[in-house]
C-alpha positions in Angstrom: 3.9 10.2 134.5 6.5 7.5 135.3 10.2 8.1 135.0 10.3 5.8 132.0 7.6 7.5 130.1 9.1 10.9 131.1 12.4 9.8 129.6 10.8 8.5 126.4 8.8 11.6 125.7 11.2 14.3 126.9 14.7 13.2 125.8 16.0 13.8 122.3 17.5 10.6 120.8 21.3 10.1 120.9 23.0 11.7 117.9 23.6 9.2 115.1 27.4 9.9 115.2 27.5 8.6 118.8 25.4 5.5 118.0 27.8 4.9 115.1 30.7 5.1 117.5 29.1 2.8 120.2 31.3 -0.1 119.2 34.5 1.9 119.6 33.3 3.3 122.9 32.4 -0.2 124.1 35.9 -1.4 123.2 37.4 1.6 125.1 35.7 0.7 128.3 35.3 -3.1 128.0 31.6 -2.9 127.2 30.5 -0.5 129.9 28.6 1.9 127.8 24.9 2.8 127.6 22.7 4.9 125.3 19.5 3.9 127.2 17.1 6.7 127.9 16.9 6.1 131.7 20.7 6.3 132.0 20.9 9.4 129.9 18.1 11.0 132.0 20.0 10.1 135.2 23.1 11.9 134.0 21.3 14.9 132.5 21.6 17.2 135.5 23.0 17.7 138.9 21.3 19.4 141.9 21.2 22.9 140.4 18.0 24.3 142.0 16.8 25.6 138.6 17.1 22.1 137.2 14.5 21.1 139.8 12.2 23.7 138.3 12.8 22.2 134.9 11.9 18.8 136.1 8.6 20.1 137.5 7.9 21.5 134.0 8.7 18.1 132.4 11.8 19.6 130.9 15.3 18.0 130.8 18.5 19.9 130.1 20.4 18.6 127.1 21.3 15.0 128.1 24.5 13.2 127.2 24.3 11.0 124.2 25.9 8.1 126.0 27.2 7.1 129.4 30.4 5.2 130.0 31.9 3.6 133.1 35.7 3.3 132.8 37.7 1.4 135.4 41.3 2.4 134.6 43.3 5.4 133.6 43.9 3.8 130.3 40.1 3.4 129.8 39.7 7.2 130.4 42.5 8.0 128.1 41.0 5.9 125.3 37.6 7.5 125.7 39.1 11.0 125.6 41.2 10.2 122.5 38.2 8.8 120.8 36.2 11.9 121.7 38.9 14.1 120.3 38.8 12.2 117.0 35.1 12.4 116.7 34.6 15.8 118.3 32.3 14.6 121.2 32.2 16.4 124.5 33.3 14.6 127.6 31.6 15.4 130.9 33.3 13.9 134.0 30.7 12.8 136.5 31.1 11.9 140.1 27.9 11.7 142.1 25.9 14.6 140.6 25.5 16.5 143.9 26.8 19.8 142.7 24.4 22.8 142.8 25.9 25.0 140.0 25.1 22.9 136.8 28.7 21.6 136.6 27.6 18.3 135.0 25.0 19.5 132.5 25.9 18.3 129.0 25.5 21.6 127.2 26.4 20.1 123.8 25.5 16.4 124.4 28.4 14.1 124.3 29.7 11.4 126.7 29.1 11.3 130.4 32.2 9.8 132.0 31.1 8.2 135.3 34.1 7.6 137.5 32.6 5.7 140.4 34.5 2.5 139.4 37.6 4.3 140.6 36.6 3.2 144.1 39.9 2.0 145.7 41.0 3.0 149.1 44.6 2.0 149.9 46.2 1.4 153.2 47.2 4.3 155.4 50.9 5.0 155.6 51.3 5.8 159.3 54.8 7.3 158.9 53.9 9.6 156.0 50.3 10.0 157.2 48.7 9.6 153.8 46.4 7.4 151.8 45.8 6.7 148.1 42.2 7.1 147.1 40.3 6.6 143.8 38.4 9.6 142.4 35.1 7.7 142.5 35.2 7.0 146.3 32.2 8.4 148.1 33.0 10.8 150.9 31.1 9.0 153.6 32.7 5.6 152.7 36.2 7.1 152.8 35.6 8.7 156.2 34.1 5.6 157.7 37.0 3.5 156.4 39.6 5.9 157.8 37.9 6.2 161.2 37.8 2.4 161.5 41.6 2.5 161.1 42.1 5.3 163.6 42.4 8.1 161.1 40.5 11.0 159.6 40.8 13.1 156.5 39.1 16.0 158.3 36.9 16.7 155.2 33.2 16.9 156.0 31.2 18.7 153.3 27.5 18.8 153.8 27.3 16.6 150.7 29.6 13.9 152.2 27.1 11.2 151.8 26.5 12.0 148.1 29.8 13.4 146.7 33.0 11.8 145.5 36.7 12.6 146.0 37.0 13.5 142.3 34.1 16.0 142.7 35.9 17.5 145.7 39.1 18.0 143.6 37.2 19.4 140.7 35.4 22.1 142.7 38.0 22.8 145.5 35.5 21.5 148.0 35.5 22.7 151.7 34.2 20.7 154.6 32.6 21.9 157.8 35.9 21.4 159.7 37.9 23.5 157.2 39.0 26.0 159.9 41.3 23.3 161.3 42.0 21.0 158.3 41.8 23.4 155.4 40.0 22.8 152.1 40.6 19.7 149.9 43.5 21.4 148.1 45.3 21.6 151.4 44.9 17.9 151.9 46.3 16.8 148.5 49.9 15.5 148.2 49.5 14.5 144.5 46.8 13.8 141.9 46.5 11.6 138.9 44.3 11.8 135.9 44.0 12.3 132.1 44.2 15.7 130.3 41.9 16.7 127.5 44.7 15.7 125.1 44.2 12.0 126.2 47.6 12.1 128.0 47.8 10.6 131.5 49.5 12.6 134.2 50.6 12.2 137.9 51.7 15.3 139.7 54.9 15.3 141.8 54.3 14.8 145.5 54.3 17.9 147.6 56.3 19.6 148.9 58.5 20.3 145.9 60.0 23.3 144.2 58.6 25.1 141.3 55.0 25.7 140.1 52.5 23.3 141.6 50.7 21.5 138.8 48.2 19.9 141.1 47.0 23.3 142.3 46.7 24.4 138.7 44.2 21.7 137.7 42.2 21.5 141.0 39.1 23.5 140.7 39.0 23.2 136.9 35.6 21.3 137.0 36.4 18.9 134.3 37.3 21.6 131.7 41.0 20.7 131.7 41.2 17.1 132.9 39.6 14.1 134.5 40.8 13.1 137.9 41.2 9.4 138.6 43.0 9.3 142.0 44.7 11.3 144.7 47.2 10.9 147.5 45.7 12.6 150.5 47.1 13.7 153.9 45.4 12.1 156.9 45.4 12.8 160.6 45.0 10.6 163.7 41.4 10.4 164.7 40.9 13.1 167.4 40.6 12.0 171.0 38.0 14.5 171.9 35.5 17.1 170.6 34.5 20.0 172.7 31.5 22.1 171.8 30.1 25.4 172.9 27.5 27.9 171.6 27.0 31.6 172.3 24.3 34.1 171.5 25.3 37.5 170.4 23.1 40.6 170.2 23.9 41.2 166.5 25.6 39.8 163.4 28.3 42.5 163.7 29.2 41.3 167.3 29.2 37.7 166.2 31.5 38.4 163.2 33.9 40.5 165.4 34.1 37.5 167.8 34.9 35.0 165.1 37.6 37.3 163.6 39.1 37.8 167.1 39.3 34.0 167.8 41.3 33.4 164.7 43.5 36.5 165.0 44.3 35.5 168.6 45.6 32.1 167.3 42.7 29.9 168.3 41.8 27.2 165.7 38.3 25.8 166.2 37.6 22.9 163.9 34.1 24.1 163.2 32.7 27.7 163.2 29.1 28.3 162.4 27.5 31.7 162.9 23.8 31.9 162.0 22.2 35.2 161.4 18.9 36.0 163.2 16.7 34.6 160.4 18.8 31.4 160.0 18.6 30.9 163.8 14.8 31.3 163.7 13.9 29.3 160.7 16.5 26.5 161.0 15.0 23.7 163.1 18.4 22.3 163.8 19.2 25.2 166.1 18.0 24.2 169.6 17.3 26.5 172.4 15.4 29.3 170.6 12.8 30.9 172.9 9.4 29.5 172.1 8.0 33.0 172.9 10.3 34.8 170.6 8.6 36.4 167.6 10.4 34.9 164.6 10.3 31.2 165.6 6.7 31.6 166.6 5.9 33.2 163.2 7.8 30.4 161.4 5.9 27.7 163.3 2.5 29.3 162.9 2.6 30.5 159.4 5.2 28.1 157.9 5.6 28.6 154.2 2.7 31.1 154.0 4.9 33.7 155.6 7.4 33.4 152.8 4.9 35.2 150.6 5.7 38.4 152.5 9.5 39.0 152.1 9.0 42.8 152.1 7.5 42.5 155.5 9.7 39.8 157.0 13.1 40.9 155.9 13.0 44.3 157.7 12.4 42.4 161.0 16.1 41.6 160.8 16.8 45.1 162.0 14.6 44.5 165.1 15.2 40.8 166.0 19.0 40.8 165.9 20.1 37.8 168.1 22.4 35.4 166.3 24.1 32.2 167.4 27.7 31.1 167.2 28.6 27.5 167.4 32.3 26.4 167.8 33.9 23.0 168.1 37.5 22.2 169.0 39.0 18.8 168.5 42.2 17.0 169.2 43.8 15.7 172.4 41.6 16.4 175.4 43.9 18.9 177.2 44.5 21.0 174.1 40.8 21.0 173.0 39.6 22.0 176.4 42.2 24.8 176.7 41.2 26.3 173.4 37.5 26.1 174.4 38.3 28.0 177.5 40.1 30.7 175.5 37.2 31.0 173.1 34.7 31.3 175.9 36.7 34.0 177.6 37.0 36.0 174.3 33.3 35.7 173.5 32.1 36.5 177.0 34.3 39.6 177.0 32.4 40.7 173.9 29.0 40.5 175.6 28.0 36.9 174.5 25.7 34.7 176.4 27.2 31.3 177.0 24.8 28.5 176.1 27.1 25.6 177.0 27.7 22.5 174.9 24.2 21.3 174.2 23.3 23.5 171.2 26.7 22.8 169.7 26.3 19.1 169.9 22.8 19.3 168.5 24.0 21.4 165.6 26.8 19.0 164.8 24.5 15.9 164.8 21.9 17.6 162.6 24.1 19.9 160.5 23.2 18.3 157.2 19.4 17.8 157.8 18.2 21.0 156.4 19.2 20.1 152.9 16.6 17.3 153.0 13.9 19.2 155.0 13.7 22.1 152.5 12.4 19.8 149.8 9.4 18.9 152.1 8.2 22.4 152.8 6.6 23.2 149.4 8.6 26.5 149.3 11.0 27.5 146.6 14.6 28.0 147.7 18.0 28.7 146.3 21.4 28.9 147.8 24.5 31.0 147.1 27.9 30.8 148.8 30.6 33.4 148.4 33.6 34.4 150.4 35.2 37.7 151.5 38.0 39.2 153.6 36.9 40.3 157.1 36.8 44.0 156.2 34.2 43.3 153.5 32.1 40.5 155.0 29.5 42.7 156.7 29.1 44.8 153.6 28.6 41.7 151.4 26.0 40.4 153.9 24.0 43.7 154.0 24.1 44.3 150.3 22.8 40.8 149.4 20.0 41.1 152.0 19.0 44.4 150.6 19.2 43.2 147.0 17.0 40.1 147.5 14.8 41.5 150.2 11.8 42.3 148.0 11.4 38.9 146.5 12.9 36.3 149.0 13.3 35.8 152.7 17.1 35.9 153.2 18.9 33.6 155.6 22.7 33.4 156.0 25.3 31.6 158.0 29.0 32.4 158.2 31.5 29.5 158.2 34.9 28.3 156.8 36.6 31.0 158.7 40.3 31.9 158.9 42.4 34.8 160.0 41.7 36.4 156.6 38.0 36.1 156.2 35.1 33.6 155.9 32.5 32.2 153.6 28.9 33.5 153.5 26.2 30.8 152.7 22.9 32.4 151.8 19.6 30.7 151.5 16.7 32.5 149.6 13.3 31.3 150.6 10.1 32.1 148.7 6.6 30.9 148.5 5.8 28.3 145.8 5.0 30.0 142.5 3.5 28.9 139.3 6.0 26.6 137.5 6.2 28.9 134.5 7.2 31.8 136.7 9.8 30.0 138.8 12.5 30.0 136.2 12.3 33.7 135.6 12.3 34.4 139.3 15.4 32.2 139.8 17.3 33.9 137.0 16.4 37.4 138.3 17.4 36.3 141.8 20.8 35.1 140.7 21.6 38.2 138.6 20.6 40.4 141.5 22.3 38.7 144.5 25.5 37.7 142.8 25.9 41.2 141.4 25.4 42.6 144.9 27.9 40.3 146.5 30.7 40.9 143.9 30.1 44.7 144.0 30.8 44.6 147.7 34.1 42.7 147.1 33.1 39.1 147.5 34.7 36.2 145.5 32.1 34.5 143.4 32.5 31.1 145.1 34.2 29.5 148.0 33.5 25.7 147.8 30.5 25.0 145.6 32.3 25.6 142.3 31.4 27.7 139.3 29.6 25.4 136.8 27.2 27.2 134.5 25.5 29.2 137.3 28.4 31.5 138.1 30.4 31.3 134.8 29.9 34.8 133.6 30.6 36.4 137.0 33.7 34.2 137.3 35.1 35.3 134.0 34.4 38.9 134.9 36.2 38.5 138.2 39.4 37.2 136.5 40.2 40.4 134.7 43.2 39.9 132.5 43.7 36.5 134.1 40.9 35.2 131.8 43.5 35.1 129.0 45.8 32.9 131.0 42.9 30.5 131.7 42.0 30.4 128.0 45.6 29.6 127.2 45.6 26.7 129.6 42.4 25.4 128.1 44.0 25.4 124.6 47.0 23.6 125.9 45.3 21.0 128.0 42.2 20.6 125.9 43.1 21.7 122.4 39.8 20.5 120.8 37.6 22.0 123.5 35.8 18.7 124.3 36.2 18.8 128.1 33.0 19.8 129.9 32.1 22.7 127.6 30.6 25.9 129.1 31.8 25.4 132.6 33.9 28.2 134.1 32.8 30.1 131.0 35.2 28.0 128.9 
């Protein structure tokens, strides 16, 4: 079946009310509007793994009725005001790389593609900041800054397929967050349009009083649409120094990471892979060819994933895990911190592997997202965060909860003095298409419940979307009422990205 025929046969037609409003929409965005089936199909989902199952079944989530491409803040304001008048949903859309269903049009409506907001201003070297449009792709921004001698320091795994607006909407974190922070730590001010149709620009930080920018960041299109941001930048680092260590257990590896931060060291990147992640992840060099797990992975490939009840208990036997750290900055400072990290890790029984494995990890750190699609296996991912005193319990409970129906891999990253993120991958053998959705839903109920029962936050940097909406609302406690009040204030007609965050 071709994409065109798939769209024709699988998509419901746009609602007549939207077709009747096409002229007004066209006027609002200077003609950049489409109700074509291929466009609506392209904007019907993001990279939610369950949506991939739907695609294999020939199903499409509820698509938007129309797609528009605004170019100015006034364009966005006109679309939102029209949507309020006609009671159409508005779904802000960056690049569609989210994995939590954050752009699925649960009630139809208008997909608001923001990639025409693609300006990158000059860097102000005195204030160390740059003005950037919400539609700028991450890879483009970083390359432009590096060419001028600067860096944002924001390197999410999706950097080649995500936008600045998407980062703001989900409180994105990059792989160097241990040094530079998450995207909200890089923001001086943001601009956009509320669900009322009113434009806004937040005061530039620092300032006194409540921080409106922090209030709307992470709202995933439910309160506003971002159009631009002023971001803090840093001089491009002179040097990067890498080192990798093997630890005899996850517990020892976690203790080492916590010690590094509590002793005042600040690696730009920290990546601790558990034993299964080290074995199954081809981007980790240096694994012994005679060790059991890599040999099993190579010999049996995805067939081994049919036996999670047999494989997962091996984690109690094969316990070696790998820690990769990277320091950057001026040469003298980076090398001094690297020596401090080596001394701390070696005093805790680590094996020093030198810089080779670290450099290899950094070069190939995003490859696994593409390789997984080639294996024929089913997979899902979940990231949560926890304070240090709860990290190990979260890890163990999730492994136990998922152990009967998926092979569980985990790496720990985005560390600070307070805690870290846990990024789980759940691998399984390919199953019949009609069983895949039920397995995915069962997996999510089980593992997210296990993580939160151990004290984890429901998300660290992937966002909430539809996937984690119920768990997120439960985690807020009485705070859910405050969020609902903000929703009524900023989006009185409930048109902005319905269903996300549980709103």
